[in-house]
C-alpha positions as a LaTeX table, in Angstrom:
\begin{tabular}{lrrr}
\hline
Residue & $x$ (\AA) & $y$ (\AA) & $z$ (\AA) \\
\hline
Met1 & $-33.43$ & $-27.43$ & 30.11 \\
Ala2 & $-30.58$ & $-25.18$ & 28.98 \\
Pro3 & $-27.86$ & $-27.87$ & 29.24 \\
Ile4 & $-29.80$ & $-30.20$ & 26.88 \\
Lys5 & $-30.28$ & $-27.45$ & 24.31 \\
Ser6 & $-26.58$ & $-26.58$ & 24.50 \\
Thr7 & $-25.56$ & $-30.24$ & 24.03 \\
Glu8 & $-27.95$ & $-30.54$ & 21.12 \\
Asn9 & $-26.34$ & $-27.49$ & 19.47 \\
Tyr10 & $-22.88$ & $-29.03$ & 19.90 \\
Ile11 & $-24.07$ & $-32.27$ & 18.29 \\
Tyr12 & $-25.51$ & $-30.33$ & 15.32 \\
Leu13 & $-22.29$ & $-28.33$ & 15.01 \\
Ala14 & $-20.18$ & $-31.51$ & 15.12 \\
Leu15 & $-22.37$ & $-33.21$ & 12.47 \\
Phe16 & $-22.22$ & $-30.09$ & 10.30 \\
Cys17 & $-18.41$ & $-30.02$ & 10.55 \\
Leu18 & $-18.20$ & $-33.75$ & 9.85 \\
Val19 & $-20.35$ & $-33.42$ & 6.71 \\
Gly20 & $-18.25$ & $-30.45$ & 5.58 \\
Leu21 & $-14.97$ & $-32.35$ & 6.09 \\
Met22 & $-16.34$ & $-35.37$ & 4.23 \\
Gly23 & $-17.34$ & $-33.09$ & 1.34 \\
Ile24 & $-13.85$ & $-31.57$ & 1.19 \\
Trp25 & $-12.23$ & $-35.02$ & 1.34 \\
Leu26 & $-14.53$ & $-36.37$ & $-1.41$ \\
Gln27 & $-13.83$ & $-33.37$ & $-3.63$ \\
Thr28 & $-10.05$ & $-33.77$ & $-3.33$ \\
Glu29 & $-10.29$ & $-37.50$ & $-4.09$ \\
Ile30 & $-12.34$ & $-36.91$ & $-7.23$ \\
Ala31 & $-10.11$ & $-34.02$ & $-8.36$ \\
Gly32 & $-6.98$ & $-36.10$ & $-7.74$ \\
Glu33 & $-8.21$ & $-38.92$ & $-10.00$ \\
Ser34 & $-9.07$ & $-36.54$ & $-12.84$ \\
Asp35 & $-5.55$ & $-35.08$ & $-12.70$ \\
Val36 & $-4.07$ & $-38.55$ & $-13.13$ \\
Ile37 & $-6.43$ & $-39.36$ & $-16.02$ \\
Glu38 & $-5.66$ & $-36.02$ & $-17.65$ \\
Gln39 & $-1.90$ & $-36.64$ & $-17.35$ \\
Val40 & $-2.22$ & $-40.07$ & $-18.98$ \\
Glu41 & $-4.32$ & $-38.66$ & $-21.83$ \\
Gln42 & $-1.84$ & $-35.85$ & $-22.37$ \\
Thr43 & 1.16 & $-38.20$ & $-22.61$ \\
Leu44 & $-0.53$ & $-40.16$ & $-25.42$ \\
Glu45 & $-0.74$ & $-37.02$ & $-27.55$ \\
Pro46 & 2.09 & $-36.01$ & $-29.90$ \\
Asp47 & 4.37 & $-33.33$ & $-28.50$ \\
Tyr48 & 5.27 & $-31.95$ & $-31.93$ \\
Tyr49 & 4.62 & $-32.31$ & $-35.65$ \\
Ile50 & 6.94 & $-31.68$ & $-38.59$ \\
Glu51 & 5.54 & $-30.94$ & $-42.03$ \\
Asn52 & 7.69 & $-31.99$ & $-45.02$ \\
Phe53 & 9.92 & $-34.09$ & $-42.77$ \\
Thr54 & 13.32 & $-35.25$ & $-44.07$ \\
Ala55 & 15.95 & $-37.32$ & $-42.24$ \\
Thr56 & 19.26 & $-38.46$ & $-43.73$ \\
Gly57 & 21.27 & $-41.35$ & $-42.30$ \\
Phe58 & 25.03 & $-41.68$ & $-42.78$ \\
Asp59 & 27.30 & $-44.72$ & $-42.41$ \\
Glu60 & 30.58 & $-44.80$ & $-40.46$ \\
Asn61 & 32.44 & $-43.43$ & $-43.50$ \\
Gly62 & 30.20 & $-40.40$ & $-43.76$ \\
Glu63 & 28.45 & $-41.75$ & $-46.85$ \\
Arg64 & 24.71 & $-41.31$ & $-47.15$ \\
Ser65 & 22.97 & $-44.62$ & $-46.39$ \\
Tyr66 & 19.32 & $-43.53$ & $-46.58$ \\
Val67 & 16.98 & $-40.59$ & $-46.90$ \\
Leu68 & 13.59 & $-40.74$ & $-45.19$ \\
Glu69 & 10.92 & $-38.22$ & $-46.14$ \\
Ala70 & 7.29 & $-37.80$ & $-45.10$ \\
Glu71 & 4.54 & $-35.29$ & $-45.66$ \\
Arg72 & 4.06 & $-35.13$ & $-41.90$ \\
Met73 & 5.75 & $-36.63$ & $-38.85$ \\
Ala74 & 4.12 & $-36.76$ & $-35.40$ \\
His75 & 6.43 & $-37.50$ & $-32.42$ \\
Phe76 & 5.06 & $-39.20$ & $-29.28$ \\
Pro77 & 6.97 & $-38.42$ & $-26.06$ \\
His78 & 5.70 & $-41.36$ & $-23.98$ \\
Asp79 & 7.72 & $-43.87$ & $-26.04$ \\
Gly80 & 9.76 & $-41.72$ & $-28.44$ \\
Thr81 & 8.20 & $-43.19$ & $-31.57$ \\
Ala82 & 6.91 & $-41.27$ & $-34.57$ \\
Leu83 & 4.06 & $-41.72$ & $-37.03$ \\
Leu84 & 4.64 & $-40.76$ & $-40.64$ \\
Asp85 & 2.14 & $-39.71$ & $-43.30$ \\
Lys86 & 3.09 & $-40.70$ & $-46.86$ \\
Pro87 & 6.65 & $-41.85$ & $-46.05$ \\
Tyr88 & 9.22 & $-42.21$ & $-48.83$ \\
Val89 & 12.56 & $-43.95$ & $-48.25$ \\
Val90 & 15.60 & $-44.14$ & $-50.50$ \\
Glu91 & 18.22 & $-46.67$ & $-49.37$ \\
Tyr92 & 21.70 & $-46.44$ & $-50.88$ \\
Phe93 & 23.92 & $-49.49$ & $-51.37$ \\
Asp94 & 27.56 & $-49.81$ & $-52.45$ \\
Asp95 & 26.98 & $-52.66$ & $-54.90$ \\
Ser96 & 23.56 & $-51.90$ & $-56.37$ \\
Ala97 & 21.20 & $-49.14$ & $-57.41$ \\
Pro98 & 19.17 & $-47.32$ & $-54.74$ \\
Arg99 & 15.94 & $-48.88$ & $-53.48$ \\
Arg100 & 12.98 & $-46.48$ & $-53.33$ \\
Thr101 & 10.01 & $-47.30$ & $-51.13$ \\
Asn102 & 6.82 & $-45.37$ & $-50.44$ \\
Ala103 & 3.62 & $-46.09$ & $-48.50$ \\
Asp104 & 0.47 & $-44.51$ & $-47.09$ \\
Ser105 & 1.75 & $-44.43$ & $-43.51$ \\
Gly106 & 4.67 & $-45.47$ & $-41.36$ \\
Trp107 & 5.93 & $-45.94$ & $-37.81$ \\
Leu108 & 9.49 & $-45.08$ & $-36.80$ \\
Ser109 & 11.02 & $-46.62$ & $-33.67$ \\
Ser110 & 12.41 & $-44.39$ & $-30.93$ \\
Asp111 & 16.02 & $-45.19$ & $-31.88$ \\
Gly112 & 15.32 & $-44.62$ & $-35.59$ \\
Asp113 & 16.56 & $-48.09$ & $-36.58$ \\
Glu114 & 13.23 & $-49.67$ & $-37.46$ \\
Leu115 & 10.64 & $-48.40$ & $-39.93$ \\
Leu116 & 7.27 & $-50.10$ & $-40.41$ \\
Leu117 & 5.41 & $-49.09$ & $-43.56$ \\
Thr118 & 1.72 & $-49.86$ & $-44.09$ \\
Gly119 & $-0.84$ & $-49.36$ & $-46.81$ \\
Asn120 & $-0.05$ & $-49.47$ & $-50.54$ \\
Val121 & 3.66 & $-50.13$ & $-50.06$ \\
Val122 & 5.59 & $-49.90$ & $-53.33$ \\
Ile123 & 9.26 & $-50.95$ & $-53.48$ \\
Gln124 & 11.27 & $-50.04$ & $-56.58$ \\
Gln125 & 14.77 & $-51.39$ & $-57.07$ \\
Gly126 & 16.63 & $-49.59$ & $-59.82$ \\
Ser127 & 18.59 & $-51.42$ & $-62.45$ \\
Gly128 & 22.34 & $-51.56$ & $-62.10$ \\
Glu129 & 25.36 & $-53.75$ & $-62.71$ \\
Gln130 & 23.78 & $-56.56$ & $-60.70$ \\
Gly131 & 20.67 & $-56.83$ & $-62.89$ \\
Ser132 & 17.49 & $-55.26$ & $-64.11$ \\
Gly133 & 15.17 & $-53.27$ & $-61.88$ \\
Ser134 & 12.00 & $-54.49$ & $-60.22$ \\
Thr135 & 8.84 & $-53.23$ & $-58.56$ \\
Val136 & 7.12 & $-55.00$ & $-55.67$ \\
Gln137 & 3.82 & $-54.08$ & $-54.01$ \\
Ala138 & 2.78 & $-55.05$ & $-50.49$ \\
Arg139 & 0.41 & $-54.10$ & $-47.69$ \\
Arg140 & 3.14 & $-53.94$ & $-45.02$ \\
Leu141 & 6.90 & $-53.75$ & $-44.95$ \\
Arg142 & 9.48 & $-53.63$ & $-42.18$ \\
Ile143 & 12.77 & $-51.89$ & $-42.97$ \\
Leu144 & 15.76 & $-52.12$ & $-40.68$ \\
Leu145 & 17.59 & $-48.94$ & $-41.53$ \\
Asp146 & 21.35 & $-49.28$ & $-41.83$ \\
Glu147 & 22.60 & $-50.10$ & $-38.36$ \\
Ser148 & 25.88 & $-48.44$ & $-39.18$ \\
Ala149 & 24.17 & $-45.08$ & $-39.65$ \\
Gln150 & 25.92 & $-42.77$ & $-37.20$ \\
Ala151 & 23.89 & $-39.59$ & $-37.57$ \\
Met152 & 20.50 & $-38.35$ & $-38.66$ \\
Asn153 & 20.01 & $-34.87$ & $-40.06$ \\
Phe154 & 16.52 & $-33.37$ & $-39.84$ \\
\hline
\end{tabular}
C-alpha cells in the first residue's frame, strides 16, 4: 500500500508544480503585453511643451523670411511634428508687404517646412508698391514656409 500512496503524492506534486509554472507563464505573458501597450501610449504623448513659442526662419542671405509664434507648442517624439495653439505667422517678401496669418490651431511638420492652420484662419496682406492690402478668411490653410530658410531660432 505504501508504494501507491507515494506515487499518488508524486502525481499531486507534479500537478501542483505544473499549475504553478502555468501561472507564472500566464503572468509574464499578460505583463509583457501591458508593457508594449504602455510604450505605445507613451510615444503618442508630447515629450515637451513650450509656452509663448517663437521661431524665426532665415533665407540663404541671412534675411528674415518668416516669424512663427504660438501661445503653446506641443512636440510629439514619435513623428517629430508639433501642434500649435493660436499660431500667428508673418511671412516677409522682397517685393511686397509682409503677410500676416493667424488661426485657432496649427500643425507643424517634423522638418518645419509645412504649416497647416485650422479654425478661423485670417490672412492679411499689407498694402505696398504692388497694390492695396487685403484680408481673407478661411477654415483651413496650408503654408509652405520658405524652402530657402536655413535656420530656425527658438
